[in-house]
C-alpha positions in Angstrom: 20.5 18.1 -12.5 21.8 21.6 -13.0 22.7 23.7 -10.0 19.9 26.1 -10.7 17.3 23.2 -10.8 18.8 21.7 -7.7 18.4 25.0 -5.8 14.8 25.4 -7.0 13.9 21.9 -5.9 15.6 22.4 -2.6 13.7 25.7 -2.0 10.4 23.9 -2.9 11.2 21.0 -0.5 12.4 23.4 2.3 9.2 25.3 2.2 7.4 22.2 3.4 8.5 23.6 6.8 7.1 26.8 8.3 10.7 27.9 8.7 12.6 26.8 5.5 15.9 27.9 7.0 15.6 24.9 9.4 15.7 22.5 6.4 18.7 24.3 5.0 20.5 24.0 8.3 19.7 20.3 8.6 20.9 19.7 5.1 24.2 21.5 5.8 24.7 19.7 9.1 23.5 16.1 8.3 22.6 16.0 4.6 19.0 15.1 5.5 16.2 17.4 6.7 13.2 16.2 8.7 10.2 17.6 6.8 6.5 17.5 7.6 4.2 15.6 5.2 0.7 16.6 4.2 1.1 20.1 2.7 3.5 20.0 -0.2 3.8 16.2 -0.5 2.9 12.9 1.1 5.0 9.7 0.9 4.4 6.0 0.4 6.7 3.8 2.4 7.4 0.7 0.2 9.5 -2.2 1.6 12.5 -3.1 -0.5 11.2 -6.6 -1.0 8.1 -5.3 -2.8 10.0 -2.8 -5.0 12.6 -5.4 -5.9 10.0 -8.0 -6.7 8.0 -5.6 -8.8 11.1 -4.6 -10.8 12.7 -8.1 -10.9 16.0 -6.7 -9.7 17.8 -5.5 -6.6 20.7 -4.0 -8.6 20.9 -0.3 -7.5 21.4 1.2 -11.0 18.6 -0.9 -12.5 16.3 -0.1 -9.6 16.9 3.6 -10.1 16.3 3.4 -13.9 13.2 1.3 -13.5 11.7 3.5 -10.8 12.3 6.6 -12.8 10.7 5.2 -15.8 7.7 3.6 -14.0 6.9 6.2 -11.3 7.9 9.4 -13.1 8.5 11.1 -9.8 11.0 11.4 -6.9 11.9 8.4 -4.7 14.1 8.3 -1.6 15.8 5.1 -0.3 16.7 4.5 3.3 18.6 1.2 3.7 19.0 1.6 7.5 15.3 1.5 8.3 13.0 -1.6 8.5 15.3 -3.8 6.4 15.4 -1.1 3.7 12.5 1.0 2.4 11.7 3.3 -0.5 9.6 6.5 -0.1 7.8 7.6 -3.2 6.7 11.2 -3.0 3.1 11.9 -4.1 0.5 14.6 -4.0 -0.9 15.3 -0.6 -4.1 13.4 0.1 -4.0 11.8 -3.4 -5.1 8.5 -2.0 -8.0 9.2 0.3 -8.7 5.4 0.0 -5.2 3.9 -0.5 -5.9 0.3 -1.2 -2.5 -1.0 -0.2 -2.1 0.2 3.4 -1.3 -3.3 4.5 1.6 -3.6 2.0 2.9 0.0 1.7 1.9 2.7 4.2 0.6 6.0 2.9 2.2 8.7 5.1 0.6 12.1 5.3 -0.3 15.0 7.6 1.1 14.5 11.1 4.1 12.5 9.8 7.7 13.6 9.2 10.1 12.2 6.7 13.9 12.4 6.5 14.4 14.1 3.1 18.0 14.3 1.6 19.3 17.4 -0.1 18.5 17.1 -3.8 22.1 16.3 -4.9 22.5 13.5 -2.4 22.0 10.6 -4.8 24.3 7.9 -3.4 24.6 5.9 -0.2 25.6 5.7 2.5 22.6 6.9 4.3 19.3 8.2 3.1 19.5 9.3 -0.5 17.5 9.9 -3.6 17.2 6.9 -5.9 15.2 9.1 -8.3 15.9 12.8 -7.5 13.1 15.4 -8.1 13.5 16.8 -11.6 11.6 20.0 -10.9 9.9 21.7 -8.0 6.4 20.1 -7.5 7.0 17.0 -9.6 5.6 14.0 -7.7 4.7 10.4 -8.4 1.3 9.9 -10.0 -1.1 7.6 -8.2 -1.8 5.1 -10.9 1.8 3.9 -11.6 2.5 4.0 -7.8 -0.5 1.8 -7.1 0.5 -0.6 -10.0 4.1 -0.9 -8.7 2.9 -1.8 -5.2 0.4 -4.3 -6.4 2.8 -5.9 -8.8 5.5 -6.2 -6.2 3.2 -7.6 -3.6 1.8 -10.1 -6.1 5.3 -11.2 -7.3 6.7 -11.4 -3.7 3.8 -13.6 -2.6 4.3 -16.0 -5.6 8.0 -16.4 -4.5 7.0 -17.3 -1.0 4.6 -20.0 -2.1 
């Protein structure tokens, strides 16, 4: 990602807050800004087990490549929370009736998410597995739904 694109994406993300300067300050201090969901974007919290089962791999590079190809939008990874989770960013309120709430929670208005600065693409800590490629680019609902369903189905087959 070019520096110009990274700055444009960061500006777009920062404006999720009423005071975008707060996001910039958090990124400078900690590398992650706590941003409100529901206006610019929502997020789907998908457990690692579901993502890895859907993709048939847990290898970080392969996961990143597969998620980029399948979801066509930005994905954050937090390996320190709930055994590891992925957050796929999606259009606000895109899933008024999200059918997979019991498998992968849809997070929207009233929820906050730790969002890494755009160039933070490696662990440790919260980082982009698939960084945003342009301001406003988000994961479409259909491939996101398909990924969660496939991962849930594959993980339940393994358990049986």
